[in-house]
DODREN-582929 format. One record per residue: x, y, z of N, C-alpha, C in turn; residue in one letter. Coordinates in steps of 0.2 Angstrom, whole numbers, padded with zeros to 4 digits, always signed. Each point is the difference from the previous one (the first is absolute). Layout:
% DODREN-582929
XYZXYZXYZA/...
This chain:
% DODREN-582929
+0423+0483+0894+0000-0004-0005-0009+0003-0003M/-0001+0000-0006-0004+0003-0003-0008-0003+0002K/+0001-0006+0000-0004-0005-0001-0003-0002+0008Y/-0006-0001-0001-0005-0002+0007+0000-0007+0000R/+0000-0002+0007+0002-0007+0000-0007-0001+0005V/-0003-0006-0002-0004-0004+0004+0002-0006+0002F/+0002-0003+0005+0002-0007+0000-0006-0005+0003D/+0001-0007-0001-0008-0003+0002+0001-0004+0006G/+0006+0000+0002+0002-0006+0005+0006+0003+0006H/+0001+0001+0004+0006+0000+0005-0002-0003+0007C/+0005-0002+0005-0002-0003+0005+0002+0003+0006D/+0001+0007-0001+0001+0004+0004-0002+0000+0006T/-0008+0001+0002-0003+0000+0005+0003-0004+0006P/+0001-0007-0002+0000-0004+0006+0008-0001+0003V/+0003+0003-0007+0008+0000+0003+0002+0006+0003E/-0004+0007+0000+0001+0005+0005-0002-0001+0005L/-0007-0006+0000-0002+0000+0008+0005-0004+0003W/+0003-0004-0002+0004-0008+0002+0007+0005+0002M/+0002+0005-0004+0006+0003+0003+0000+0007+0003R/-0006+0003+0001-0001+0005+0003+0003+0007-0003G/+0000-0003-0006+0000+0008-0004-0003+0004-0004E/+0002+0005-0003-0004+0007-0002-0001+0000-0007S/-0006+0001-0003-0001+0001-0006+0004+0004-0004L/+0001+0005+0001+0003+0006+0001+0007-0002-0005Q/+0004-0003+0006+0006-0001-0002+0003-0007+0004K/+0002-0006-0004+0001-0006+0002+0006-0002-0003N/+0000-0007+0003+0006-0004-0004-0003-0004-0006A/-0005+0001+0000-0004-0007-0004+0000+0005-0008L/-0004-0005-0005+0002+0004-0007-0006+0005-0001A/-0005+0002+0004-0007+0002-0001+0001+0004+0006V/+0000+0009-0002+0000+0005+0005-0004+0005-0003S/-0002+0004+0003-0003+0008-0003+0006+0004-0001L/+0006-0002+0002+0007+0005-0001+0001-0001-0009E/-0001-0009-0001+0002-0001-0008-0005+0003-0003Q/-0006+0000+0001-0006+0002-0004+0001+0008-0004A/+0004+0003+0005+0001+0008-0004+0003+0000-0007K/+0002-0006-0001+0004+0000-0006-0004+0001-0007R/-0006-0003+0001-0005-0002-0005-0004+0007+0000F/-0005+0000-0008-0004+0007-0001-0007-0002+0005G/+0000-0005+0002-0006-0003+0005+0001-0006+0001G/-0002-0003+0006-0001-0005+0002-0004-0003+0003Y/-0004-0008-0003-0006-0002+0003+0005-0008+0002A/-0003-0003+0005+0001-0005+0004-0005-0005+0003Q/+0000-0007-0002-0006-0005+0005+0006-0003+0003F/-0001+0002+0008+0003-0002+0004-0004-0006+0005F/+0005-0006-0002-0005-0006+0002+0003-0003+0007A/-0004-0003+0003-0001-0002+0007+0000-0007-0001F/+0005-0005+0000+0001-0007+0000+0001-0004+0006C/-0004-0003+0005+0002-0003+0006+0002-0007-0002T/-0003-0003-0004-0001-0006-0002+0007-0003+0003A/+0007+0001-0003+0006-0003+0001+0003+0002+0007W/-0003+0005+0004+0003+0001+0006-0002-0006+0005I/+0006-0002+0004-0001-0006+0005+0002+0003+0007E/-0007+0002+0004+0001+0001+0007-0006-0002+0004N/-0002+0001+0003-0005-0002+0006-0006+0004-0002D/-0001+0005-0004-0006+0005+0000-0003-0003-0005L/-0006+0000-0001-0005-0002-0006+0003+0005-0006P/-0003+0000-0005+0001+0001-0006-0004+0008+0001H/-0006-0001+0003-0004+0007-0001+0002+0004+0005T/+0005-0001+0006+0002+0004+0005+0008+0004-0004E/+0004-0004-0005+0006+0001-0002-0003+0007-0003Q/-0006-0003-0005-0002+0006-0005-0003+0006+0003Y/-0004+0000+0004-0002+0003+0006+0005+0006+0003R/+0007-0002+0002+0005+0003+0003+0004+0004-0004R/+0001-0004-0009+0004+0002-0005-0005+0006-0003A/-0007+0000-0001-0005+0004-0001+0001+0007+0003L/+0001-0001+0008+0000+0005+0003+0007+0005+0001D/+0006-0003-0001+0005+0002+0000+0000+0003-0007Y/-0002-0002-0005+0001+0003-0007-0005+0006+0000F/-0007+0001+0003-0003+0006+0001+0004+0004+0004S/+0002-0001+0005+0005+0005+0002+0005+0003-0004V/+0004-0004-0003+0004+0003-0005-0003+0005-0005Q/-0006-0001-0002-0003+0003-0006-0004+0008+0005L/-0001+0000+0005-0003+0005+0003+0005+0005+0001R/+0006-0004+0002+0007+0004+0002+0004+0003-0005G/-0002-0002-0006+0003+0002-0006-0006+0004-0004N/-0005+0002+0002-0005+0003-0004+0002+0004-0006A/+0004+0003+0001+0003+0005-0004+0003-0002-0006D/+0002-0006+0000+0003-0004-0005-0002-0007-0002A/-0006-0002+0001-0004-0005-0001-0008+0001+0001V/-0004-0004-0003-0006+0001+0001-0004-0008-0002A/-0004-0003+0006-0004-0005-0002-0004+0000-0005L/-0001-0003-0005-0004-0001-0007-0003-0005-0001C/-0007+0000-0001-0005-0003-0002-0002-0001-0007R/+0001+0004-0004-0001+0002-0007+0004+0003-0003T/-0002-0001-0008+0006+0004-0004+0000+0006+0002A/-0006+0004+0000-0001+0006+0002+0004+0002+0006E/+0001-0002+0005+0003+0001+0007+0007-0001-0003D/+0003-0006-0003+0006+0000-0003+0004+0007-0005A/-0006+0001-0004+0002+0007-0005+0000+0004+0005E/-0004+0004+0004+0002+0004+0006+0005-0001+0003Q/+0003-0004+0004+0004+0000+0003+0007+0000-0004A/+0002-0002-0006+0005+0001-0004-0001+0008-0003M/-0004+0003-0001-0001+0006-0003+0003+0006+0007S/-0001-0004+0006+0003+0004+0007+0007-0001+0001E/+0003-0005-0003+0008-0002+0000-0001-0005+0005G/-0004-0004+0002+0000-0005+0005-0002-0008-0003K/+0004-0003+0004-0001-0007-0001-0009-0004+0000T/+0001-0002-0006-0010-0002+0001+0001-0008+0003A/-0002-0001+0007+0000-0008+0001-0008-0004+0000A/+0002-0005-0001-0006-0004-0001+0003-0006+0004F/-0006-0001+0003+0001-0008+0004-0002-0006-0002L/+0004-0004+0000-0002-0008-0002+0001-0005+0005A/-0003-0005-0001+0001-0006+0004+0002-0007-0003I/+0007-0002+0002+0001-0005-0005+0000-0008+0005E/-0005-0002-0002-0003-0007+0003-0004+0001+0006G/-0006-0003-0001-0007+0002+0003+0001-0002+0008A/+0006-0003+0001+0001-0003+0007+0000+0006+0005E/+0001+0007-0003+0000+0005+0004-0004+0003+0003A/-0008-0002-0004-0005+0002+0002-0005-0007+0002I/+0004-0005+0001-0004-0007+0003-0003-0003-0006G/+0002+0001-0007-0002-0004-0006-0008+0001+0001C/-0002+0005+0003-0008+0003+0002-0003+0003-0007D/-0005-0003-0003-0003+0006-0005-0003+0007+0005P/-0002-0003+0004-0004+0006+0005+0004+0005+0002G/+0007-0002+0001+0005+0006+0002+0002+0005-0006R/-0002-0002-0005+0002+0005-0006-0001+0006+0000L/-0008+0001+0003-0002+0007+0001+0004+0003+0005D/+0002-0001+0006+0004+0004+0003+0007+0001-0002E/+0002-0006-0005+0008+0004-0002-0002+0004-0005A/-0005+0000-0003-0003+0005-0006+0000+0007+0003Y/-0003+0000+0007-0002+0007+0003+0008+0003+0004E/+0003-0005+0000+0008+0001+0002+0004+0003-0005Q/-0003+0000-0007+0004+0003-0006+0004-0007-0004G/-0001-0005+0001+0001-0005-0004-0002+0001-0006V/+0004+0000-0006-0004-0002-0007+0004-0004-0005R/+0004-0005+0004+0002-0005-0004+0001-0006+0004M/-0002-0005-0002+0001-0008+0005+0000-0007-0004V/+0006-0002+0003+0001-0007-0005-0003-0006+0007S/-0003-0005-0003-0001-0005+0005+0005-0003+0001L/+0005+0000-0001+0005-0005+0001+0007+0001-0001V/+0004-0002+0004+0008+0000+0000+0003-0006-0003W/+0004-0004+0002+0004-0005-0001-0005-0006+0003N/-0003+0001+0005-0003-0005+0005-0007-0002-0002V/-0002-0007+0000-0009+0000-0002-0003+0002+0007E/-0005+0004-0002-0004+0003+0004-0008-0004-0001N/-0005+0002+0005-0005-0001-0002-0004+0002-0004P/+0003+0005-0005-0004+0003-0005+0003-0003-0007L/+0006-0003+0001+0004-0001-0008+0005-0004+0002T/+0002-0003-0006+0009-0001+0000+0003+0004-0003G/+0007-0001+0001+0005+0005-0001+0003-0002-0007S/+0005+0004-0004+0003-0003-0004+0006-0006+0001C/+0000+0001+0005+0005-0007+0003-0006-0006+0000V/-0004+0000+0004-0004-0004+0002-0005-0005-0005T/-0003+0006-0006-0004-0002-0006-0008+0000+0000G/-0002+0000+0005-0009-0003+0001-0003+0009-0002S/-0006-0001-0002-0004+0006-0003-0003+0002+0007G/-0005+0006-0001-0003+0005+0004-0006-0009+0004L/-0001+0002+0006-0005-0003+0005-0006+0004-0002T/-0006-0003+0004-0007+0005-0001+0001+0007+0004Q/+0003-0001+0005+0003+0006+0004+0004+0005-0005K/+0004-0003-0003+0005+0004-0003-0006+0004-0006G/-0003-0004-0002-0003+0005-0006-0006+0005+0003K/-0002-0002+0006-0002+0005+0005+0003+0006+0001D/+0005-0002+0002+0006+0006+0001+0001+0003-0006F/+0002-0002-0004+0001+0004-0008-0006+0004-0001F/-0006-0003-0001-0005+0005-0001-0001+0005+0003R/-0001-0002+0006+0000+0008+0005+0005+0004-0001R/+0007-0002+0000+0004+0005-0001+0000+0006-0006A/-0002-0004-0006-0001+0004-0007-0007+0002+0001Q/-0005+0000+0003-0005+0002+0001+0001+0008+0006R/+0005-0001+0003+0000+0005+0005+0004+0006-0004L/+0005-0002-0004+0004+0004-0005+0005-0001+0002G/+0003-0005+0003+0007-0002-0002+0004-0004-0005M/+0006+0004-0001+0003-0006-0005+0002-0007+0003L/+0000-0006-0002+0002-0006+0000+0007-0001-0004V/+0004-0003+0006+0007-0001-0005+0001-0007+0001D/+0003-0004-0006-0002-0005-0002+0009-0005+0001V/+0004+0006+0002+0007-0003+0001+0000-0003+0006S/+0005-0007+0000-0001-0005+0005-0005-0005-0001H/-0008+0002-0003-0003-0004-0001+0002-0007-0005L/-0004-0005+0002+0001-0006-0005-0002+0001-0006S/+0002-0004-0007-0003+0001-0005-0008-0002+0000E/-0002-0005+0004-0008-0002+0000-0002+0006+0003R/+0002+0004+0005-0003+0003+0004+0000+0007-0006G/+0004+0001-0003+0001+0007-0005-0007-0001-0005F/+0000-0007-0003-0006-0001-0005-0007+0000+0006W/+0001-0002+0005-0008+0000+0002-0003+0007+0000D/+0006+0005+0002-0002+0006+0002-0001+0005-0007M/+0003-0002-0006-0001+0003-0006-0007-0002-0002A/-0003-0006+0000-0006-0002+0000-0006+0004+0004E/+0002+0002+0007-0004+0005+0004+0000+0006+0000L/+0005+0003-0005+0002+0007+0002-0005+0005-0004A/-0002+0005+0005-0005+0003-0003+0004+0009-0001E/+0007+0000+0002+0004+0006-0001+0007-0003-0003R/+0005+0004-0002+0006-0002-0001+0002-0003+0005P/+0006-0005+0000+0004-0004+0005+0008+0002-0001I/+0004+0000+0004+0007+0003+0000+0005-0005+0002V/+0006-0001-0002+0006-0004+0003+0004+0006+0001A/-0001+0003+0007+0004+0004+0001+0008+0000+0000S/+0002-0007+0000+0007+0000+0000+0003-0006-0001H/-0001-0001-0009+0000-0008-0003+0003+0002-0008S/+0004-0004-0001+0004+0000-0007-0003-0004-0004N/+0004-0001-0007-0002-0006-0004+0003-0006+0002S/-0004-0005-0002+0001-0007+0001+0005-0002-0006A/+0000+0003-0006+0001-0002-0006+0008+0001+0001A/+0002+0008+0003+0007+0001+0000+0004-0002+0005V/-0004-0002+0007+0003-0003+0005-0004-0005+0002C/+0000-0006+0000-0005-0005+0002+0001+0000+0007P/-0003+0004+0004+0001-0002+0010-0008+0000+0000H/-0002-0004+0003-0008+0000+0003-0002+0006+0002V/+0004+0004+0002-0004+0006+0001-0002+0005-0005R/+0002-0001-0005+0000+0004-0007-0008-0001-0003N/-0002+0003-0006-0006-0002-0003+0002-0002-0006L/-0006-0005-0002+0001-0003-0007-0003+0004-0004T/+0001-0001-0007-0002+0005-0006-0007+0000+0001D/-0003-0006+0002-0006+0000+0000-0005+0005+0006E/+0003-0002+0006+0000+0005+0005-0001+0008-0002Q/+0007+0002-0004+0000+0007+0001-0005+0002-0006F/-0002-0003-0005-0005+0001-0006-0005+0003+0003C/-0003-0006+0006-0006+0001+0004-0001+0006+0003A/+0007+0001+0004+0000+0007+0005-0003+0004-0005L/+0004+0002-0007-0002+0005-0005-0006+0000-0001C/-0003-0006-0002-0007+0000-0002-0006+0004+0005Q/+0002-0003+0006-0004+0004+0006+0002+0007+0002L/+0005+0003-0002+0001+0007-0001+0004+0001+0006G/+0006-0005+0000+0004-0001+0007+0006+0001-0003G/+0006-0002+0005+0006+0002-0002+0006-0005+0005L/+0005-0001-0002+0005-0002+0004+0005+0004+0002S/+0002+0000+0007+0006+0005+0002+0007-0004-0001G/+0004+0004-0003+0007-0005-0001+0005+0002+0007I/+0000-0009+0002+0003+0000+0006+0009-0001-0001N/+0003+0004+0004+0006+0001-0001+0005-0005+0003L/-0003-0004+0002+0002-0007+0005+0005-0004-0005Y/+0007+0000+0002+0003-0002-0006-0002-0007-0003S/-0001-0006+0005-0002-0006-0002-0007+0001-0003A/-0002+0003+0000-0007+0000-0005+0000+0004-0006F/+0007+0003-0002+0001+0002-0006+0005-0004-0004L/+0005-0003+0004+0004-0005-0005+0004-0005+0005T/+0005-0004-0002+0004-0004+0005+0005+0004+0001E/+0003+0000+0007+0005+0004+0001-0002+0009+0001G/+0005+0003+0001-0001+0009+0003-0003+0002-0008R/-0006+0003+0000-0003+0004-0003+0003+0006-0004A/+0000+0002-0005+0001+0006-0003-0006+0005-0002T/+0002+0006-0002-0007+0003-0003-0003-0001-0007F/+0004-0004-0004+0001-0004-0007-0006-0006+0003E/+0001-0003+0005-0004-0004+0001-0009+0001+0003D/+0000+0007+0002-0005+0002+0002-0004+0002-0007V/+0004+0005-0005-0002+0000-0006-0002-0006-0002R/+0002-0006+0000-0003-0005-0004-0007-0003+0002R/-0001+0002+0007-0007-0001+0003-0004+0004-0004H/+0001+0006+0000-0005+0005-0003-0001-0001-0007V/+0007+0000-0003-0002-0002-0008-0005-0006-0001D/+0002-0006+0002-0005-0005+0000-0008+0001+0002H/-0001+0004+0005-0006+0001+0000-0003+0006-0004F/+0004+0004-0004-0003+0004-0005+0000-0004-0007L/+0005-0005+0001-0003-0005-0007-0007-0004+0000E/-0001+0001+0006-0009-0004+0002-0004+0004+0000L/+0001+0006-0001-0005+0005-0001+0000+0004+0006G/+0004+0001+0005-0002+0002+0006+0002+0007+0001G/+0000+0005-0005+0002+0006+0001-0004+0004+0003D/-0001+0003+0006-0004+0003+0003-0002-0005+0007G/+0002-0006-0001+0001-0006+0006+0004-0002+0003H/+0006+0004+0000+0006-0002+0003+0001+0006+0005I/+0003-0002+0005+0002+0006+0004+0005-0001+0007A/+0001+0003+0005+0005-0002+0004-0003-0004+0007L/+0005-0004+0002-0002-0004+0006+0005-0003+0004G/+0005+0005+0000+0009-0003+0002+0001-0005+0005A/-0007+0001+0005+0002-0005+0006+0005+0003+0004D/+0001+0005+0002+0006+0005+0003-0002-0004+0008L/+0006+0001+0004-0001-0003+0006-0004-0006+0002D/+0001-0002-0005-0004-0009+0000+0005-0005-0004G/+0005+0002-0003+0006-0004-0002+0005+0003+0000C/+0005-0002+0000+0008+0001+0000+0003+0000-0007E/+0000-0004-0003+0004+0001-0007-0003+0003-0003A/+0001+0007-0002-0002+0003-0007+0004+0001-0005L/-0002+0002-0005+0006+0001-0005+0006+0004+0001P/+0004-0001-0006+0006+0004+0003-0002+0007-0002E/+0003+0004+0005-0002+0009+0000-0006+0001+0003G/-0003-0005+0003-0005+0002+0003-0003-0002+0007F/+0001+0005+0005+0000-0003+0006-0006+0004+0005S/-0001+0006-0004-0005+0005+0005-0005+0003-0004R/-0005+0002+0002-0005+0003-0004+0002+0003-0006L/+0004+0006+0003+0002+0007-0004+0003-0005-0006G/+0003-0005-0001+0003-0004-0005-0005-0002-0007D/-0005+0002+0001-0006+0001-0005+0002+0005-0006Y/+0004+0005+0003+0004+0004-0005+0003-0004-0007E/+0006-0005+0004+0003-0002-0004-0003-0005-0005K/-0004-0004+0003-0006-0005-0005-0004+0005-0006L/-0001+0007+0002-0004+0003-0005+0006+0002-0004A/+0005+0003+0002+0006+0001-0005+0003-0005-0005E/+0000-0006+0003+0001-0006-0004-0006-0002-0006Y/-0006+0001+0003-0004-0002-0005-0001+0005-0006L/+0001+0007+0003-0002+0005-0007+0008-0001-0004T/+0006-0002+0003+0004-0001-0004+0000-0005-0005G/-0004-0006+0002-0003-0005-0006-0003+0000-0004C/-0003+0007-0001-0006+0002-0002-0007+0001+0002G/-0003-0001+0006-0005+0000+0003-0002+0009-0001Y/-0006+0001-0003-0002+0007+0000+0000+0002+0006S/-0001+0008+0000-0002+0002+0007-0007-0002+0002D/-0006+0000-0005-0007-0005+0001+0000-0005+0003G/+0005-0006-0003+0000-0006+0003+0003+0000+0007M/+0005+0004+0001+0003-0002+0006-0004+0003+0006T/-0003+0006-0002-0006+0002+0005-0005-0004+0002Q/-0002-0003-0005-0006-0005-0001+0002-0006+0005K/+0006-0003-0001+0004-0004+0005+0000+0001+0008L/+0003+0007+0000+0002+0002+0006-0007+0002+0004F/-0004+0002-0004-0007+0004+0005-0006-0001-0002C/-0001+0001-0007-0007+0001-0002-0003-0007-0002D/+0003-0006+0000-0004-0006+0001-0003-0001+0006S/+0002+0001+0004-0001-0001+0009-0006+0006+0000W/+0000+0005+0000-0005+0005-0001-0006-0002-0002M/+0001-0003-0007-0006-0001-0004-0004-0006+0004K/+0002-0004+0003-0002-0006+0002-0003+0002+0007V/+0004+0005+0004-0002+0001+0006-0008+0005-0002V/+0001+0003-0004-0007+0005-0003-0005-0005+0000K/+0001-0005-0004-0005-0006-0002-0004-0002+0006A/+0003-0001+0004+0001-0006+0004-0003+0002+0010C/+0004+0005+0000-0002+0004+0007-0005+0003+0002T/-0004+0000+0005-0006+0005+0002+0002+0005+0006I/
């Protein structure tokens, strides 16, 4: 495929660790083997431990998953590079490598401690979300509804000033508006769709999406069927969300955030990373220009990463 792909959210690292599989080739949706199909590939690889139920503290789960993923990166250095900036990503893709960015989904992974953001930053983390679906000391989630605590506000400010993207997917609507008021840099919804098209609590209202645009951020289209429509989704449902965001003035603020390896029910015809080829073919067949498709598939993320990461 001629298009470059930059996806804002997959849950592959923790799945690899739990299964003991390889990033190069595996039974999951995301692998380096699949990435070879594109004209370039960048990915935010998210570490989410909030959903795991075992005797290990979330911080230890994160440490072990990160250690495992770091071994995968080093062992495949000819095919993937850890990136911290947009310039790093451009260099990696020019060399035919996957540009791998690290993200934390749910601050439980670092103990919900603003003081541990510096360590995560040094590890290479360039995007963080304060919460998954379970309320924590920083904020409520889209499920529980409460806004940012003072500790959550401190966490948010510290992340932005370090040069990390802050992700509002899974955040409560009250928490979203708390962040929007405090924001000094763009904020993103790495894997969220339109609530006007599919009224799910995980999706964004029109007002939220417009606020993201005004702040210079974006929303990554999530391919989980339940966030696209009732029942099994199709590529037409994906297009409906993109078109609605475009109608709101979202050109350049819509991207990819498929949630691969974090959900099972994907649109018909889409099961692995390489199936972005099929989605691109569908959209161009619907009249999307090459320029519009490339913005959606890569350029929107690259612009925001360039503006926010240090």
